C-alpha positions as CSV (number, residue, x, y, z in Angstrom):
1,M,-5.1,-34.8,-1.1
2,F,-3.1,-35.9,1.8
3,G,-4.8,-38.8,3.6
4,L,-3.7,-41.1,6.4
5,D,-1.9,-43.4,4.0
6,A,0.4,-40.5,3.0
7,L,0.9,-39.6,6.7
8,Q,2.0,-43.2,7.4
9,S,4.6,-42.9,4.6
10,L,6.3,-39.9,6.2
11,K,8.8,-42.3,7.9
12,L,7.7,-40.8,11.2
13,Q,5.6,-43.6,12.5
14,S,8.2,-46.2,13.4
15,H,10.4,-43.7,15.3
16,A,7.5,-41.8,16.9
17,T,5.5,-44.8,17.8
18,H,8.7,-46.4,19.4
19,D,9.1,-43.2,21.4
20,A,5.5,-43.3,22.5
21,H,5.6,-46.9,23.7
22,R,8.7,-46.2,25.8
23,Y,6.4,-44.5,28.2
24,V,4.2,-47.6,29.0
25,V,3.1,-47.7,32.6
26,D,4.6,-50.8,34.1
27,R,4.1,-51.9,37.7
28,R,7.7,-53.0,37.9
29,S,9.0,-49.5,37.0
30,C,6.3,-47.7,38.9
31,P,6.0,-49.4,42.3
32,L,2.5,-49.5,43.8
33,P,1.8,-47.6,47.0
34,R,1.7,-49.4,50.3
35,R,-1.9,-50.5,51.1
36,R,-2.5,-48.5,54.3
37,A,-4.9,-45.8,55.4
38,S,-4.0,-43.0,57.7
39,D,-6.1,-42.3,60.9
40,S,-7.4,-39.1,59.3
41,C,-8.8,-41.2,56.4
42,R,-10.5,-43.6,58.7
43,V,-12.2,-40.7,60.5
44,R,-13.3,-39.3,57.2
45,K,-14.8,-42.6,56.1
46,E,-17.0,-42.7,59.2
47,S,-18.1,-39.1,58.8
48,S,-18.9,-39.0,55.0
49,N,-21.8,-40.9,53.5
50,P,-23.3,-39.0,50.6
51,R,-20.9,-39.4,47.7
52,G,-21.1,-35.8,46.6
53,G,-19.8,-34.5,49.9
54,S,-17.2,-37.2,50.1
55,N,-15.9,-36.5,46.6
56,D,-15.6,-32.8,47.5
57,L,-13.5,-33.6,50.5
58,V,-11.3,-36.0,48.5
59,I,-10.7,-33.4,45.9
60,Q,-9.9,-30.7,48.5
61,Q,-7.4,-33.0,50.2
62,L,-5.8,-34.1,46.9
63,L,-5.4,-30.5,45.7
64,H,-3.9,-29.6,49.0
65,L,-1.0,-32.0,48.3
66,G,0.3,-29.7,45.5
67,H,1.4,-30.8,42.0
68,V,4.0,-33.5,42.8
69,P,2.9,-35.6,45.8
70,S,4.1,-39.1,46.5
71,E,2.0,-42.1,45.6
72,D,1.6,-42.9,49.3
73,E,0.2,-39.5,50.0
74,V,-2.4,-39.9,47.3
75,F,-3.2,-43.4,48.4
76,D,-3.7,-42.4,52.0
77,I,-6.4,-40.0,50.9
78,I,-8.3,-42.2,48.4
79,S,-7.9,-45.6,50.0
80,V,-11.1,-45.4,52.0
81,E,-13.0,-44.5,48.7
82,L,-11.7,-47.4,46.7
83,K,-14.4,-49.9,47.8
84,D,-17.1,-47.4,46.8
85,W,-15.4,-46.7,43.5
86,K,-15.3,-50.5,42.8
87,E,-19.1,-50.5,43.0
88,H,-19.6,-47.1,41.5
89,P,-16.9,-46.3,38.9
90,R,-18.5,-43.0,38.1
91,H,-17.5,-41.6,41.4
92,A,-13.8,-42.1,40.5
93,T,-14.5,-40.5,37.1
94,V,-15.8,-37.4,38.9
95,V,-12.6,-37.1,41.0
96,L,-10.3,-37.6,38.0
97,T,-12.3,-35.1,35.9
98,L,-11.9,-32.5,38.6
99,L,-8.2,-33.2,38.9
100,A,-8.0,-32.7,35.1
101,R,-9.7,-29.3,35.5
102,H,-7.1,-28.3,38.1
103,R,-4.2,-29.7,35.9
104,R,-3.1,-32.2,38.4
105,A,-1.6,-34.8,36.1
106,R,0.7,-36.5,38.5
107,I,-2.1,-36.9,41.1
108,A,-4.4,-38.4,38.5
109,Q,-1.7,-40.9,37.6
110,H,-1.3,-41.9,41.2
111,V,-5.1,-42.3,41.6
112,L,-5.1,-44.7,38.7
113,T,-2.2,-46.6,40.1
114,S,-3.9,-46.8,43.5
115,M,-7.1,-48.1,41.9
116,L,-5.2,-50.9,40.1
117,A,-3.3,-51.8,43.3
118,R,-6.6,-52.6,45.0
119,S,-8.1,-54.3,41.9
120,V,-10.5,-51.5,41.3
121,E,-11.3,-51.6,37.6
122,A,-10.1,-48.5,35.7
123,N,-12.2,-48.0,32.6
124,V,-11.8,-45.8,29.5
125,F,-13.4,-42.8,31.2
126,H,-10.9,-43.0,34.0
127,F,-8.0,-43.2,31.7
128,S,-9.3,-40.4,29.4
129,A,-9.8,-38.1,32.4
130,A,-6.3,-38.7,33.6
131,I,-4.8,-38.2,30.1
132,T,-6.8,-34.9,29.9
133,A,-5.2,-33.9,33.1
134,C,-1.8,-34.5,31.5
135,E,-2.9,-32.5,28.4
136,K,-4.0,-29.5,30.5
137,A,-0.7,-29.7,32.5
138,E,1.3,-30.0,29.2
139,Q,2.8,-33.3,30.4
140,W,3.0,-35.0,27.0
141,Q,5.3,-37.9,28.2
142,L,2.9,-38.9,30.9
143,A,-0.1,-38.6,28.6
144,L,1.6,-41.0,26.2
145,S,2.5,-43.3,29.0
146,L,-1.1,-43.6,30.1
147,L,-2.4,-44.0,26.6
148,S,0.1,-46.8,25.7
149,S,-0.7,-48.6,29.0
150,M,-4.4,-48.9,28.3
151,P,-4.2,-52.1,26.1
152,N,-2.1,-53.8,28.8
153,M,-4.9,-53.0,31.2
154,R,-7.5,-54.4,28.8
155,V,-8.9,-50.9,28.3
156,I,-9.6,-49.9,24.7
157,P,-8.8,-46.2,24.1
158,N,-11.5,-44.0,22.5
159,D,-11.5,-40.7,20.6
160,V,-11.4,-38.7,23.9
161,S,-8.3,-40.6,25.0
162,Y,-6.5,-40.1,21.7
163,N,-7.5,-36.5,21.3
164,A,-6.3,-35.6,24.7
165,A,-2.9,-37.3,24.0
166,I,-2.6,-35.5,20.6
167,S,-3.4,-32.2,22.3
168,A,-0.8,-32.9,25.0
169,C,1.8,-33.4,22.2
170,E,0.5,-30.4,20.4
171,K,1.0,-28.0,23.3
172,R,4.7,-29.0,23.5
173,G,5.3,-28.9,19.8
174,Q,5.8,-32.7,19.5
175,W,4.4,-32.8,16.0
176,Q,5.9,-36.1,15.0
177,L,4.2,-37.9,17.9
178,A,1.0,-36.1,17.3
179,L,1.0,-37.3,13.6
180,S,1.9,-40.8,14.8
181,L,-1.0,-40.9,17.2
182,L,-3.4,-39.6,14.5
183,S,-2.2,-42.3,12.0
184,S,-2.5,-45.0,14.6
185,M,-6.1,-44.3,15.5
186,P,-7.6,-46.5,12.6
187,N,-5.4,-49.5,13.8
188,M,-7.1,-49.2,17.2
189,R,-10.5,-48.8,15.5
190,V,-10.9,-45.3,16.8
191,I,-12.5,-42.8,14.5
192,S,-10.6,-39.5,14.2
193,D,-12.7,-36.3,14.3
194,K,-12.3,-32.6,13.9
195,I,-10.7,-32.3,17.3
196,S,-8.1,-34.9,16.3
197,Y,-7.2,-33.2,13.1
198,S,-7.3,-29.7,14.6
199,A,-4.9,-30.7,17.3
200,A,-2.5,-32.3,14.8
201,I,-2.6,-29.3,12.6
202,S,-1.8,-27.1,15.6
203,A,1.1,-29.4,16.5
204,C,2.5,-28.9,13.0
205,E,2.1,-25.1,13.4
206,K,4.1,-25.1,16.6
207,G,6.7,-27.3,15.0
208,G,7.1,-25.0,12.0
209,Q,5.6,-27.6,9.6
210,W,3.3,-25.5,7.5
211,Q,3.3,-27.9,4.5
212,L,2.1,-30.8,6.7
213,A,-0.5,-28.5,8.3
214,L,-2.0,-27.7,4.9
215,K,-1.9,-31.4,3.9
216,L,-3.8,-32.4,7.0
217,L,-6.3,-29.6,6.4
218,S,-6.9,-30.7,2.8
219,S,-7.2,-34.4,3.8
220,M,-10.1,-33.7,6.2
221,P,-12.9,-33.9,3.5
222,D,-11.4,-37.3,2.5
223,M,-12.2,-38.4,6.0
224,R,-15.7,-37.0,5.7
225,L,-14.7,-34.2,8.1
226,I,-15.6,-30.6,7.6
227,P,-12.8,-28.3,8.9
228,N,-13.9,-25.8,11.5
229,T,-12.7,-22.4,12.7
230,I,-10.0,-24.1,14.9
231,S,-8.7,-26.2,12.0
232,Y,-8.3,-23.2,9.7
233,S,-6.9,-20.8,12.3
234,A,-4.2,-23.3,13.2
235,A,-3.3,-23.8,9.4
236,I,-3.3,-20.0,8.9
237,S,-1.0,-19.6,11.9
238,A,1.3,-22.3,10.5
239,C,1.5,-20.5,7.1
240,S,2.1,-17.2,9.0
241,K,5.1,-18.7,10.9
242,G,6.4,-20.2,7.7
243,G,6.4,-16.9,5.9
244,Q,3.6,-17.9,3.5
245,W,1.4,-14.8,3.7
246,Q,-0.3,-15.5,0.4
247,L,-1.4,-18.9,1.6
248,A,-2.5,-17.5,4.9
249,L,-4.7,-14.9,3.2
250,S,-6.1,-17.5,0.8
251,L,-7.1,-19.7,3.7
252,L,-8.8,-16.8,5.4
253,S,-10.8,-16.1,2.3
254,E,-11.6,-19.8,1.9
255,M,-13.2,-19.8,5.3
256,V,-15.8,-17.4,3.9
257,D,-16.4,-19.6,0.9
258,M,-16.8,-22.6,3.1
259,G,-19.2,-20.8,5.4
260,I,-16.8,-21.2,8.4
261,V,-16.9,-18.5,11.0
262,Q,-13.8,-16.4,11.2
263,D,-12.6,-15.4,14.6
264,G,-10.0,-13.2,16.2
265,I,-7.3,-15.9,16.2
266,S,-7.6,-16.5,12.4
267,Y,-7.4,-12.7,11.7
268,N,-4.5,-12.2,14.1
269,A,-2.6,-15.0,12.4
270,A,-3.3,-13.5,9.0
271,I,-2.2,-10.0,10.1
272,S,1.0,-11.5,11.5
273,A,1.6,-13.2,8.1
274,C,1.5,-9.8,6.5
275,E,4.8,-8.9,8.2
276,Q,6.5,-10.7,5.4
277,E,7.7,-8.5,2.5
278,G,6.1,-5.4,4.0
279,Q,2.5,-6.2,3.4
280,W,1.4,-3.4,5.7
281,P,-1.6,-2.3,3.5
282,L,-3.1,-5.8,3.8
283,A,-2.5,-5.9,7.5
284,L,-4.3,-2.6,8.0
285,R,-7.2,-3.7,5.8
286,L,-7.6,-6.9,7.9
287,L,-7.4,-4.9,11.1
288,S,-10.2,-2.6,9.8
289,R,-12.3,-5.5,8.6
290,M,-12.2,-7.1,12.1
291,S,-14.1,-4.1,13.5
292,G,-16.6,-4.4,10.7
293,L,-17.2,-8.1,11.7
294,A,-17.6,-7.2,15.4
295,L,-14.4,-9.2,16.2
296,H,-12.9,-6.3,18.2
297,P,-9.1,-6.1,17.6
298,C,-7.1,-7.0,20.7
299,Q,-3.6,-6.5,21.9
300,V,-2.3,-9.3,19.6
301,S,-4.1,-7.8,16.6
302,Y,-2.6,-4.3,17.1
303,N,0.9,-5.6,17.9
304,A,0.9,-7.6,14.7
305,A,-0.3,-4.7,12.7
306,I,2.3,-2.3,14.2
307,S,5.0,-4.9,13.5
308,T,3.9,-4.9,9.8
309,C,4.2,-1.1,9.8
310,E,7.7,-1.4,11.3
311,K,8.7,-3.9,8.6
312,G,7.2,-1.7,6.0
313,V,9.0,1.4,7.4
314,R,5.7,3.3,8.1
315,W,6.5,5.0,11.4
316,G,3.5,7.4,11.2
317,L,1.0,4.5,10.9
318,A,2.8,2.7,13.8
319,V,2.4,5.7,16.0
320,F,-1.3,6.1,14.9
321,L,-2.1,2.5,15.8
322,M,-0.6,3.1,19.2
323,S,-2.9,6.0,19.7
324,E,-5.8,3.8,18.6
325,M,-4.8,1.3,21.3
326,R,-4.9,4.0,23.9
327,R,-8.3,5.2,22.6
328,T,-9.8,1.7,22.9
329,R,-8.0,1.1,26.2
330,I,-6.0,-1.8,25.0
331,V,-2.8,-2.3,27.1
332,Q,0.4,-1.6,25.3
333,T,3.3,-4.0,25.9
334,T,7.0,-4.1,25.4
335,I,6.3,-5.7,22.0
336,T,4.1,-2.7,21.1
337,Y,6.7,-0.1,22.0
338,N,9.6,-2.0,20.5
339,A,7.9,-2.3,17.1
340,A,6.8,1.4,17.1
341,I,10.2,2.7,18.3
342,T,12.0,0.6,15.7
343,A,9.7,1.9,13.0
344,C,10.6,5.5,14.0
345,A,14.3,4.7,14.2
346,R,14.5,3.1,10.8
347,Q,13.3,6.4,9.3
348,S,15.7,8.4,11.5
349,R,12.8,9.9,13.5
350,W,14.9,10.0,16.6
351,E,12.8,12.5,18.4
352,Q,9.7,10.4,18.0
353,A,11.6,7.3,19.0
354,L,13.0,9.1,22.1
355,A,9.5,10.3,23.1
356,L,8.1,6.7,22.8
357,L,11.0,5.4,24.9
358,A,10.3,8.0,27.6
359,E,6.5,7.2,27.4
360,M,7.4,3.5,27.8
361,S,9.2,4.3,31.1
362,Q,6.4,6.5,32.4
363,A,3.8,3.7,31.6
364,H,6.0,1.3,33.6
365,V,6.4,-1.0,30.6
366,A,9.6,-3.0,30.8
367,T,12.3,-1.5,28.6
368,G,15.1,-3.6,27.1
369,C,18.1,-3.5,24.8
370,V,15.9,-3.6,21.6
371,A,14.3,-0.2,22.3
372,F,17.4,1.4,23.6
373,E,19.6,0.2,20.7
374,A,17.0,1.4,18.2
375,V,16.8,4.9,19.7
376,I,20.6,5.1,20.1
377,G,21.0,4.1,16.4
378,A,18.5,6.8,15.3
379,C,20.2,9.4,17.4
380,D,23.6,8.5,16.0
381,S,22.3,8.7,12.4
382,A,20.9,12.1,13.1
383,G,24.0,13.4,14.8
384,A,22.3,13.8,18.2
385,C,25.4,12.8,20.1
386,Q,24.3,14.2,23.5
387,A,21.0,12.2,23.4
388,S,22.9,9.1,22.3
389,A,25.5,9.4,25.1
390,A,22.7,9.9,27.7
391,L,20.9,6.9,26.5
392,L,24.0,4.7,26.6
393,M,24.5,5.8,30.2
394,E,20.9,5.0,31.0
395,L,21.1,1.6,29.3
396,D,24.2,0.8,31.3
397,L,22.5,1.7,34.6
398,S,19.4,-0.3,33.5
399,L,21.5,-3.4,32.8
400,T,23.4,-3.1,36.0
401,R,20.1,-2.9,38.0
402,A,18.8,-6.0,36.2
403,I,22.0,-8.0,37.0
404,T,21.9,-6.9,40.6
405,Q,18.2,-7.8,41.1
406,S,18.7,-11.2,39.4
C-alpha cells in the first residue's frame, strides 16, 4: 500500500512546498487599495438596507468590472459594505461564494485584500471561497498564494481550503504540487477526504503519472476512505493515457466488486485504453455494455471506439459506428471523421475514405491535413492518380484560405 509516508518520500515535498510558499500574499508585494469611496458607492449605501438586495447589487457591480479589474475598482464598490461585513461576516461569504461561482478569482483576491485593509476579519470561509474561485478559474498560482497566506493571517485552513487548492493544481496538471498539498494536510491537522484524494489522483492522470495514481487509489483504505466513482474514473483515465489497458479494465471490473457505481467517464476512459494493441473487440463490448447499463454512449464514447477500430484496422466497424452516431443523433466531429477516414485508408479503401471526406465537408465539419493526407495516401496506393491530384489541389487551396483568414 502507498500511504502518506511513502508520498512524503517521493522527494517532491521540499521542492513543491518551496514553490507553493513562493506565492504567499504579502502586503508589501501587494499594495493595499486606497481607502476611498466613490460618489456612486455613497449613493448606494443610502439606498440599500436589506442585505440580500445590497449583496445582489455588489455582485452585479463586481461582475461588471470584468475578470482583471484593479484593486481600487473593487475597493470602490465594496468599501461601503465593509462595516456591515465586520459585524456580519457571513455577508462577505455570500459575495465571495458568488464570485467563485462566476470564476472571478482576481476579484475575490481583491475583496480579501480590501477586507484586511480595513481590519475586517477574514475567516476560513472567506479564504476557502476565494480559493474555490481560483480553482474554478484554473488559477493555481493564486490559489496557492491564498492558501499559504492563511497562517500569516491567523486563519487555519480546513479541508475545503485544501481541496480547492489541490483541485486548482489538478486542473493545470501540477501533480507535484497537488501531492505536496495532500501530504501537508496532516501537518496542519486537516483530515484529507475522498475529494482530496480524487483531485490528487486526477492531477496524476493529467501529469501522465499512472503509477502514482494507482498508489494513491490503493492507499485510500489505509486512510479509512472508500474510493468513489470519481477516484476510480481518474485512475482508469490515468492507466488509459499510460497505455495500461489491462489495468484500466481491471479497475473497471473492481468497481463492480466494490459496489461502486460506474459512469460514462469510467467507461469512456476504459474504451480509450483499448486503443492500445488493437483491442477493438473489448472496446466494442464496453460500448455495448454501456447501453445495457443505461449509460447512453456519448460523442466521447463513440470517438474512442472508432479510434480503436482505426488502430485495429477495422474500417467496416468504424463506418458502422459512424452510422450508429447518426442514428442516435450524436454530433460527429473532426476526431470522428479523422479516425474513420484513417481506418478506411489503412486498408486501401480509398473510395470509402473519399466519400467520408466529402461527407465531412457537406456536414460543415472542419477538415484538416490528417484527413486529406490519409485519403491522398489511399488514392496513391490504389493508383487513383486523378483523385489524388485533385485532393492535393483542394488541400493547397484549403491551407491558403486558412493562412489568409488567420
